[in-house]
BAGUBA-468429 format. One record per residue (C-alpha): z, x negated, y negated; residue in one letter; chain. Coordinates in steps of 0.25 Angstrom, whole numbers. Each point is the difference from the previous one (the first is absolute). Layout:
REM BAGUBA-468429
SITE     Z     X     Y r c
SITE     Z     X     Y A A
...
REM end
This chain:
REM BAGUBA-468429
SITE     Z     X     Y r c
SITE   580  -251  -445 X A
SITE    -9    -5   -11 X A
SITE   -12     6    -3 X A
SITE    -8   -12    -1 X A
SITE     6   -10    10 X A
SITE    -8   -10     9 X A
SITE     7    -7    11 X A
SITE    -2   -14     6 X A
SITE   -12     4    10 X A
SITE    -8     4   -12 X A
SITE     4   -12   -10 X A
SITE    -2   -11    10 X A
SITE   -14     7     3 X A
SITE    -9    -6   -11 X A
SITE   -11     9     4 X A
SITE     9    11    -4 X A
SITE     8    -5   -11 X A
SITE   -10    -7    -9 X A
SITE    -8    13    -1 X A
SITE    13     6    -7 X A
SITE     1    -4   -14 X A
SITE    12     3   -10 X A
SITE    -1     3   -15 X A
SITE    10     0   -11 X A
SITE    -4     2   -14 X A
SITE     7     0   -14 X A
SITE    -2     8   -14 X A
SITE    -8   -13    -6 X A
SITE   -11     1    10 X A
SITE     5   -12     9 X A
SITE     3     0    14 X A
SITE     4    -6    14 X A
SITE    -8     2    12 X A
SITE    -2    -7    14 X A
SITE     1     5    15 X A
SITE    13     4     7 X A
SITE     1   -14     6 X A
SITE    -3    -6   -15 X A
SITE   -12    -7     4 X A
SITE   -10     2   -10 X A
SITE   -13     5     4 X A
SITE    -7     3   -14 X A
SITE    -2    -9   -13 X A
SITE     7    12    -6 X A
SITE    12    -2     8 X A
SITE    13    -7    -7 X A
SITE    14     1    -2 X A
SITE    -2     0   -15 X A
SITE   -13     6    -6 X A
SITE    -1     3   -14 X A
SITE    -8     1   -13 X A
SITE    -2   -12    -8 X A
SITE    -6     8   -13 X A
SITE    -4   -14    -7 X A
SITE   -10    -4    11 X A
SITE    -6    14     3 X A
SITE     2    14     5 X A
SITE     2    -3    14 X A
SITE    12    -3     9 X A
SITE     4   -14     4 X A
SITE     6    -5    12 X A
SITE    12   -10    -4 X A
SITE     9     0    11 X A
SITE    -8     1    14 X A
SITE    12     0    10 X A
SITE    14    -6     3 X A
SITE     2    -7    13 X A
SITE    13     1     5 X A
SITE     7    -9    10 X A
SITE    13     0     8 X A
SITE     7   -12     1 X A
SITE    11    -2    11 X A
SITE     5   -13     7 X A
SITE   -12    -7    -7 X A
SITE   -10     9     7 X A
SITE    -9     7    -9 X A
SITE    -6    15     3 X A
SITE   -11     3   -10 X A
SITE    -2    14    -2 X A
SITE   -14    -1    -7 X A
SITE   -13     5     4 X A
SITE   -14    -5    -5 X A
SITE   -14     1     7 X A
SITE    -8   -12     0 X A
SITE   -14    -3     6 X A
SITE    -2     2    15 X A
SITE     8    13     0 X A
SITE    12    -9    -1 X A
SITE    13     5    -6 X A
SITE    12    -8    -4 X A
SITE    11    -2    -1 X A
SITE     0    13     9 X A
SITE    14     6    -6 X A
SITE    -4    14     5 X A
SITE     5    -3    13 X A
SITE    14     0    -6 X A
SITE    -1    14    -5 X A
SITE     9    11     7 X A
SITE    -4    12    -9 X A
SITE    -6     3   -13 X A
SITE     2    14    -8 X A
SITE    -4     4   -14 X A
SITE     9    13    -3 X A
SITE     5    -4   -13 X A
SITE    -5   -15    -2 X A
SITE    -6    -9    11 X A
SITE    10    -6    10 X A
SITE    -3   -10    10 X A
SITE    10    -4    10 X A
SITE    -1   -14     7 X A
SITE     7    -7    12 X A
SITE     0   -14     2 X A
SITE     9    -4    11 X A
SITE    12     5    -4 X A
SITE    -3     3   -14 X A
SITE    -4    13    -4 X A
SITE    -6     0   -14 X A
SITE    -5    12    -9 X A
SITE    -8     0   -13 X A
SITE    -3    11    -9 X A
SITE   -10     0   -11 X A
SITE     0     8   -13 X A
SITE   -10    -1   -11 X A
SITE     6     2   -14 X A
SITE    -4    13    -7 X A
SITE    -2    -4   -14 X A
SITE    -1   -15     1 X A
SITE    -9    -9     7 X A
SITE    10    -4    11 X A
SITE     1    -1    15 X A
SITE    14    -2     6 X A
SITE     3    -2    14 X A
SITE    14     2     6 X A
SITE     3    -9    11 X A
SITE    12     4     9 X A
SITE     6    -9    13 X A
SITE     4    12     8 X A
SITE     6    -9    11 X A
SITE     1   -15     3 X A
SITE     9    -9     9 X A
SITE    -1   -13    -8 X A
SITE    -5    -5   -14 X A
SITE   -12     5    -5 X A
SITE   -10    -5   -11 X A
SITE   -12     7    -6 X A
SITE   -11    -8    -5 X A
SITE   -11     8    -9 X A
SITE   -15    -6    -3 X A
SITE    -7     9   -11 X A
SITE   -15     0     2 X A
SITE    -7     0   -14 X A
SITE   -14     5    -3 X A
SITE    -1     2   -15 X A
SITE   -14     7     1 X A
SITE    -8    12    -3 X A
SITE     2    11    12 X A
SITE   -15    -2     0 X A
SITE    -1   -14     3 X A
SITE     6   -10     9 X A
SITE     7   -14    -4 X A
SITE    -3   -13     6 X A
SITE     7   -14     1 X A
SITE    -3    -7   -14 X A
SITE     6   -10   -10 X A
SITE     1     9   -12 X A
SITE    13     7     3 X A
SITE    12    -3    -7 X A
SITE    11    -4     9 X A
SITE    12    -1    -8 X A
SITE    12     9     1 X A
SITE    12     3    -7 X A
SITE    13     2     6 X A
SITE     7    13    -5 X A
SITE    13     8     4 X A
SITE    -2     0    16 X A
SITE   -14    -3     1 X A
SITE   -12    -5    -7 X A
SITE   -12     4   -10 X A
SITE   -14    -5     1 X A
SITE   -14     3    -3 X A
SITE   -12    -5     6 X A
SITE   -11     1   -10 X A
SITE    -1     3   -16 X A
SITE    -1    14    -4 X A
SITE    10     6    11 X A
SITE    14     4    -2 X A
SITE    11    -9     7 X A
SITE     4     5    13 X A
SITE    17    -1     1 X A
SITE     4    -1    14 X A
SITE    15     2     1 X A
SITE    12     4    10 X A
SITE    13     8    -1 X A
SITE     7   -14     3 X A
SITE    -2   -14    -2 X A
SITE   -11    -6     8 X A
SITE    -6   -14     1 X A
SITE   -14    -2    -4 X A
SITE    -8   -11     7 X A
SITE   -12    -4    -7 X A
SITE   -11    -3    12 X A
SITE   -13     4    -7 X A
SITE   -11     4    11 X A
SITE   -13     8     2 X A
SITE    -1     9    13 X A
SITE   -15     0     2 X A
SITE    -9    10     7 X A
SITE     9    13     0 X A
SITE   -10    12     4 X A
SITE     0    14    -3 X A
SITE    -7     8    10 X A
SITE    -1    12    -8 X A
SITE    -9    -7   -11 X A
SITE    -8    -7    13 X A
SITE    -2    15     5 X A
SITE    -6     4   -13 X A
SITE   -10   -12    -2 X A
SITE     8    -8   -11 X A
SITE     5   -14    -1 X A
SITE    13     1     8 X A
SITE     7   -15     1 X A
SITE     8    -5   -10 X A
SITE    11   -11    -3 X A
SITE    14     3    -4 X A
SITE     9    -9    -9 X A
SITE    15    -3     5 X A
SITE     8    -7   -12 X A
SITE    12    -2    10 X A
SITE    11     7     7 X A
SITE    13     7    -3 X A
SITE    12    -2     9 X A
SITE    13     8     1 X A
SITE    11     3    10 X A
SITE     4    14     4 X A
SITE    12     4     7 X A
SITE     1    12    10 X A
SITE     0    14    -8 X A
SITE    -4    -7   -13 X A
SITE   -13     4    -8 X A
SITE    -9    -7    -9 X A
SITE   -10     5   -10 X A
SITE   -13    -7    -3 X A
SITE    -7     3   -13 X A
SITE   -14    -3    -5 X A
SITE    -5     5   -13 X A
SITE    -6    -4   -13 X A
SITE    13     0    -8 X A
SITE    13    -6     2 X A
SITE    11     8     7 X A
SITE    15    -1     0 X A
SITE     2    -3    14 X A
SITE    15     5    -1 X A
SITE    -7    14    -1 X A
SITE   -10    -1    10 X A
SITE     8     8     9 X A
SITE     3    11   -10 X A
SITE   -16     0    -2 X A
SITE    -3     1    13 X A
SITE    10    11     4 X A
SITE    -5     7   -13 X A
SITE   -14     0     5 X A
SITE     2     5    13 X A
SITE     9    12    -6 X A
SITE   -13     4    -8 X A
SITE    -9     2    12 X A
SITE    -5    11     7 X A
SITE     4    -2    16 X A
SITE   -12     1     9 X A
SITE     6    10     9 X A
SITE   -11    10     1 X A
SITE   -15     2    -1 X A
SITE     3     6   -15 X A
SITE     9   -11    -3 X A
SITE   -10   -10     4 X A
SITE   -10     6    -9 X A
SITE     9     2   -11 X A
SITE     4   -14     0 X A
SITE   -15    -5     0 X A
SITE    -4     9   -10 X A
SITE     9    -6   -10 X A
SITE    -5   -14     3 X A
SITE   -13     4    -6 X A
SITE     7     4   -14 X A
SITE     0   -12   -10 X A
SITE     5    -1   -15 X A
SITE    -5   -13    -6 X A
SITE     8     3   -12 X A
SITE     8    11    -6 X A
SITE   -11     7    -6 X A
SITE    -9     1    12 X A
SITE    -1     6    15 X A
SITE   -10    -1    10 X A
SITE    -2     2    16 X A
SITE    -7   -10     8 X A
SITE   -12     4     8 X A
SITE     6    -9    11 X A
SITE     6   -12     6 X A
SITE    -4   -11     1 X A
SITE   -13    -2    -9 X A
SITE    -2    12    -7 X A
SITE     4     3   -15 X A
SITE     1    12    -8 X A
SITE   -12     9     3 X A
SITE    -2    13    -8 X A
SITE    -5    10    10 X A
SITE    11    -6    11 X A
SITE    10     1   -11 X A
SITE    -2    15    -4 X A
SITE    -2     4    16 X A
SITE    12    -7     5 X A
SITE     9     3   -13 X A
SITE     5    15     5 X A
SITE     4    -5    14 X A
SITE     6   -13    -4 X A
SITE     9     8   -11 X A
SITE     1    15     0 X A
SITE     1    -1    17 X A
SITE    12    -9    -1 X A
SITE     6     9   -11 X A
SITE    -2   -12   -11 X A
SITE    -7     9   -12 X A
SITE     5   -10   -10 X A
SITE    -8   -10     6 X A
SITE   -13     8     1 X A
SITE     2     3   -17 X A
SITE     2   -16    -1 X A
SITE   -14    -3     7 X A
SITE    -6    12    -7 X A
SITE     5    -5   -14 X A
SITE    -7   -13     4 X A
SITE   -12     6     5 X A
SITE    -3    10   -11 X A
SITE    -3   -10   -12 X A
SITE   -10    -8    10 X A
SITE    -6    15     3 X A
SITE    -1     2   -16 X A
SITE    -7   -14    -1 X A
SITE   -11     2     9 X A
SITE    -3    13    -5 X A
SITE     1    -2   -14 X A
SITE    -5   -15    -1 X A
SITE    -7    -1    14 X A
SITE    10   -12     1 X A
SITE     5    -5    14 X A
SITE    15    -3     2 X A
SITE     4   -13     3 X A
SITE    10     3    11 X A
SITE    -5    14     6 X A
SITE   -13    -5     5 X A
SITE   -13     9     3 X A
SITE     5    11   -10 X A
SITE   -15     3    -2 X A
SITE    -3     5    13 X A
SITE    -4    15    -2 X A
SITE    11     6     9 X A
SITE    11    -7    -6 X A
SITE     2    10   -11 X A
SITE    -1    11    10 X A
SITE    11    -6    10 X A
SITE     8    -1   -13 X A
SITE     1    15    -2 X A
SITE     2     2    14 X A
SITE    12   -10    -1 X A
SITE     6     9   -11 X A
SITE    -3    12     8 X A
SITE     9    -5    10 X A
SITE    11    -2   -11 X A
SITE    -2    14    -4 X A
SITE     4     5    14 X A
SITE    13    -8    -1 X A
SITE     4     2   -13 X A
SITE    -7    13    -6 X A
SITE   -11     4    -9 X A
SITE     7    -1   -12 X A
SITE     6   -13     1 X A
SITE   -15    -5     4 X A
SITE    -5     6   -12 X A
SITE     8    -7    -9 X A
SITE    -2   -13     6 X A
SITE   -14     0     5 X A
SITE    -8    11    -5 X A
SITE    -6    -8   -11 X A
SITE    -6   -11     9 X A
SITE    -5    10    10 X A
SITE    -7     7   -13 X A
SITE    -6   -13    -4 X A
SITE    -5    -3    14 X A
SITE    -8    13     1 X A
SITE    -5     0   -14 X A
SITE    -5   -16     3 X A
SITE    -7     5    14 X A
SITE    -5    12    -7 X A
SITE    -6    -8   -12 X A
SITE    -8    -9     9 X A
SITE     7   -12    -4 X A
SITE     3    -7    14 X A
SITE   -10   -13     2 X A
SITE    -2     4    15 X A
SITE     2    15     1 X A
SITE    -7    13    -7 X A
SITE     3    14     0 X A
SITE   -12     8     4 X A
SITE    -4    15    -3 X A
SITE     5     5    13 X A
SITE    14    -5    -4 X A
SITE     0   -12    11 X A
SITE     2   -14    -4 X A
SITE   -12   -10     4 X A
SITE     4   -15     1 X A
SITE    -8   -13     1 X A
SITE     5    -8    12 X A
SITE   -12    -7     4 X A
SITE     2   -14    -7 X A
SITE    16     2    -1 X A
SITE     9     4    10 X A
SITE     7    12    -8 X A
SITE     8     7    11 X A
SITE    10    -4     9 X A
SITE   -10    -5    10 X A
SITE    -1   -13    -8 X A
SITE    -4   -11     9 X A
SITE   -12    -8    -5 X A
SITE    -9   -10     7 X A
SITE    -9   -10    -9 X A
SITE     5     8   -12 X A
SITE    -5    14     4 X A
SITE     8    11     6 X A
SITE     0     2    16 X A
SITE     0    14    -2 X A
SITE    -7     3   -14 X A
SITE     6    15    -1 X A
SITE    -9     5   -12 X A
SITE    -2    14    -5 X A
SITE     9    13     2 X A
SITE    11    -9     7 X A
SITE     9    11     8 X A
SITE    14    -4    -3 X A
SITE    -3    -3   -15 X A
SITE    -4    15    -1 X A
SITE    11     4     8 X A
SITE     9    -6    -8 X A
SITE    -7     5   -14 X A
SITE     1    14     5 X A
SITE    15    -2     3 X A
SITE     2    -6   -13 X A
SITE    -6    11    -7 X A
SITE     7    10     7 X A
SITE    13    -7    -3 X A
SITE    -3    -1   -14 X A
SITE    -2    14    -2 X A
SITE    13     3     7 X A
SITE     8    -9   -10 X A
SITE    -7     6   -12 X A
SITE     3    13     5 X A
SITE   -10     7    -9 X A
SITE   -15     3     1 X A
SITE    -9   -11    -3 X A
SITE   -15     4     1 X A
SITE    -6   -14     2 X A
SITE    10    -3    12 X A
SITE    -2    13     5 X A
SITE   -15    -1     0 X A
SITE     1   -13     8 X A
SITE     9     5    10 X A
SITE   -10    11     2 X A
SITE   -11    -9     2 X A
SITE     6    -9    10 X A
SITE     4    11     8 X A
SITE   -14     3     3 X A
SITE    -6   -14    -2 X A
SITE    10    -8     9 X A
SITE    -3     8    13 X A
SITE   -14     1    -3 X A
SITE    -1   -15    -2 X A
SITE    10    -6    10 X A
SITE     0    10    13 X A
SITE   -10    -2    10 X A
SITE    -4     7    12 X A
SITE     9    -6     9 X A
SITE    11     5    -9 X A
SITE     4   -14    -5 X A
SITE    -1    -6   -14 X A
SITE   -11   -10    -4 X A
SITE     8   -13    -4 X A
SITE   -10     0   -12 X A
SITE   -13     6    -5 X A
SITE    -9    -8   -10 X A
SITE   -12     9    -3 X A
SITE    -8     1    13 X A
SITE     8   -10     7 X A
SITE    11     5     8 X A
SITE    11    -7     7 X A
SITE     1     6    14 X A
SITE    11   -10     4 X A
SITE    13     6     5 X A
SITE    10    -6    -8 X A
SITE    15     4    -4 X A
SITE    -2     2   -16 X A
SITE    -4    15     3 X A
SITE    16     2     4 X A
SITE     4     0   -15 X A
SITE    -7    13    -2 X A
SITE    10     5    10 X A
SITE    12    -7    -3 X A
SITE     1     2   -16 X A
SITE     7    11    -5 X A
SITE   -12     6    -6 X A
SITE   -14     1     7 X A
SITE   -13     7    -1 X A
SITE    -1     2    16 X A
SITE     5    12     7 X A
SITE    10     0    11 X A
SITE   -10     0    11 X A
SITE    -9   -11    -7 X A
SITE    13    -8     0 X A
SITE     3     2    14 X A
SITE   -14    -5     3 X A
SITE     3   -13    -7 X A
SITE    13    -3     7 X A
SITE    -8     3    14 X A
SITE   -10   -10    -3 X A
SITE    10   -10    -5 X A
SITE     9     3    12 X A
SITE   -11    -2     9 X A
SITE    -7   -13    -5 X A
SITE    10    -7   -10 X A
SITE    14     2     5 X A
SITE     7   -12     7 X A
SITE    15    -2     2 X A
SITE     1   -10   -12 X A
SITE    -9     8   -10 X A
SITE   -13     6    -3 X A
SITE   -13    -8     2 X A
SITE    -7    -4   -11 X A
SITE   -14     4     8 X A
SITE    -3     8    13 X A
SITE    -3    -8    12 X A
SITE   -12    10     1 X A
SITE    -6    -5   -13 X A
SITE   -10   -13    -2 X A
SITE     8   -13    -3 X A
SITE    14     3     6 X A
SITE     8   -13     1 X A
SITE    14     3     5 X A
SITE     6   -14    -1 X A
SITE     3    -7   -13 X A
SITE     0   -14     5 X A
SITE    -6   -13    -2 X A
SITE    -5    -7   -12 X A
SITE     0     7   -14 X A
SITE   -15     4     1 X A
SITE     2     7    13 X A
SITE    13     7    -5 X A
SITE    -8     5   -12 X A
SITE    -9     6     8 X A
SITE    11     7     9 X A
SITE    10     3   -11 X A
SITE    -5    15    -2 X A
SITE   -10     2    12 X A
SITE    10     5    10 X A
SITE    14    -6    -3 X A
SITE    12    10     0 X A
SITE     8     2   -13 X A
SITE    14     6     1 X A
SITE     0     5   -15 X A
SITE   -11     9     5 X A
SITE     8     5    10 X A
SITE    10     4   -10 X A
SITE   -11     8    -7 X A
SITE    -5     6    14 X A
SITE    14     6     4 X A
SITE     2     4   -15 X A
SITE   -14     8     3 X A
SITE     5     5    13 X A
SITE    14     4    -5 X A
SITE    -7     8   -12 X A
SITE    -9     7    11 X A
SITE     9     3    11 X A
SITE    13     1    -7 X A
SITE    13     0     8 X A
SITE    -9     0    14 X A
SITE    -6   -14    -4 X A
SITE    15    -7    -1 X A
SITE     1    -3    14 X A
SITE   -14    -8     1 X A
SITE     3    -6   -13 X A
SITE    14    -6     6 X A
SITE    -9    -5    13 X A
SITE    -9    -7    -8 X A
SITE    11    -8    -8 X A
SITE     5    -5    12 X A
SITE   -11   -11     2 X A
SITE     3    -4   -15 X A
SITE    15    -2     2 X A
SITE    -4    -9    11 X A
SITE    -6    -9   -10 X A
SITE    14    -2    -5 X A
SITE     3   -11    11 X A
SITE   -14    -6    -1 X A
SITE    -9    -8    -9 X A
SITE    10    -1   -12 X A
SITE    12     6     4 X A
SITE     5    13    -8 X A
SITE   -14     2    -7 X A
SITE   -14     4     3 X A
SITE   -12    -9     0 X A
SITE   -13     2    -9 X A
SITE    -9     5    11 X A
SITE    -1     1    16 X A
SITE   -12    -3     9 X A
SITE    -7    14     3 X A
SITE     0    -2    14 X A
SITE    11    -3    10 X A
SITE    10    -6     0 X A
SITE     0     2   -15 X A
SITE     4   -12    -4 X A
SITE     5    -2   -15 X A
SITE    -8    -8   -11 X A
SITE     0    -5   -13 X A
SITE    11    -1   -10 X A
SITE    13     1     8 X A
SITE     6    11    -9 X A
SITE    -8    10    -8 X A
SITE     5    10   -11 X A
SITE    -9    11     2 X A
SITE     3     0    16 X A
SITE    15     1    -3 X A
SITE    -1    10   -10 X A
SITE    -9     9     8 X A
SITE    10     0    11 X A
SITE    12     3    -9 X A
SITE    -7    12    -7 X A
SITE    -2     5    15 X A
SITE    14    -2     3 X A
SITE     5     7   -12 X A
SITE   -10    12     2 X A
SITE     4     1    15 X A
SITE    15     0    -4 X A
SITE    -3    12   -11 X A
SITE    -6     8    11 X A
SITE    11    -3    10 X A
SITE    10     5   -11 X A
SITE    -8    12    -1 X A
REM end
């Protein structure tokens, strides 16, 4: 039985099927995304969404969708599905779906009268190309397929509308056409694996709606251009492959290309394999000399903190050490440039956030656990030495080292932590002063540096000894949890999850009893089945539902919503404190995360969840830090079980 499979009852119920999305990506940053019934519900959805570097740094929707029509005895059965105003859906092709599965590639089976018809999608790994394989499984009479391509040619953050500025011309090529709606865009090549007839019949389909954008308070109606349609006869048992890309393909090789892409896929037959597949989707190589991890899909780019937090889970936990080294080889020059020249990187965004350097050291620490101290020293000791020296030399623009060994960071006017939502240009949570996870990471970095060096360094020893005293004095309160941040006489008493890192990190200035006290308060007030709340329900300002327009979502973003990547840190800390006796609890907690493989965006984990039941997934449909955290916990549990 398929691990990810949905039957007719789910597929024809739009309340169920429209909430389930699918994502396929490639190494160039392009992707295909839609719902399981191929009805686009976001402006970010599309069959071919890709970067157009000569226009901007964003992705662009070229081919929005492809409507298929089955024709028998002159009767037409349109399998497409679009939403229009008044909650009207047309042509309602979902009613013909019999099942949908997504083990190796997405596969949809339709039944139209006596016709049984399947389609499978593959997104090319190293080309901007979507391929769809159509197979006529059964038919009792002559059958013809008709295909209408819906073109957008727009930035993912915008919508297109009917206009007279588009270029309506096209050129016939082998088994298809090429066309380009606007100057500056590449041609789109739409081809088939057998000869087809193209009928030029230009038409604007007006008023298509995207309900997810409507929910988020954005413009949600657009018009899509259809230049005409393709027609091709198909026999029982025959397969036809459609290709859409920014380069022409040899149509005789389409079957070989399709099969080769499938052979390179990780079958999504388990929780781990789903996460592994998802982790690989964040990896991009824009050119031969660079490698990155995207923060998430569909709208996130490369963010420094997300990159280093996600890197160990998305590489080491799936036994992909070379990819870890590739990304670090790209990131280290960017870190050098920031520390030596105060220069921000063009691709790795937000590298000036104070904790980025500390997360980079943490990522290298995870590499050392897998590859050994000696190899780590050879590759990464210089960048760690530079990082420690840079911080000790008081060179960071937003952070300084104080006499008690702790780091003091200024976040009043600029959001410098992972809790980075802003309104009117100001942080919603202005975390300033001694920030708890910054200093937990700092202590861990110093101890790891000492471990790597293997010799006595008085300055480092003095700092570690100071923090052993100052960290508990500064952060532990009379209720046995940790202050989130302390700024002189101002102390933030909010119960937030950031204290968990003082428990989860390899080195901590807390005693075992102090760690247990932190775990207790996090368990009682912040733990949910889908992650750790960003604020306790008992704290002022608790907002568990991240819904509504942008302003409302910004206020709720870190004020009670639950984050799965923090669940990873919590379970790591739990296992660190309780050892083998905590394994069963950790495994139980992961059950609710495995349920997400069939929800939201299938086979991956959403950015965040509501802090109250029913803990609905929100935000980006696939988030690297969440996927990485679950992979790291699964890897840790496997090691415990082996022992």
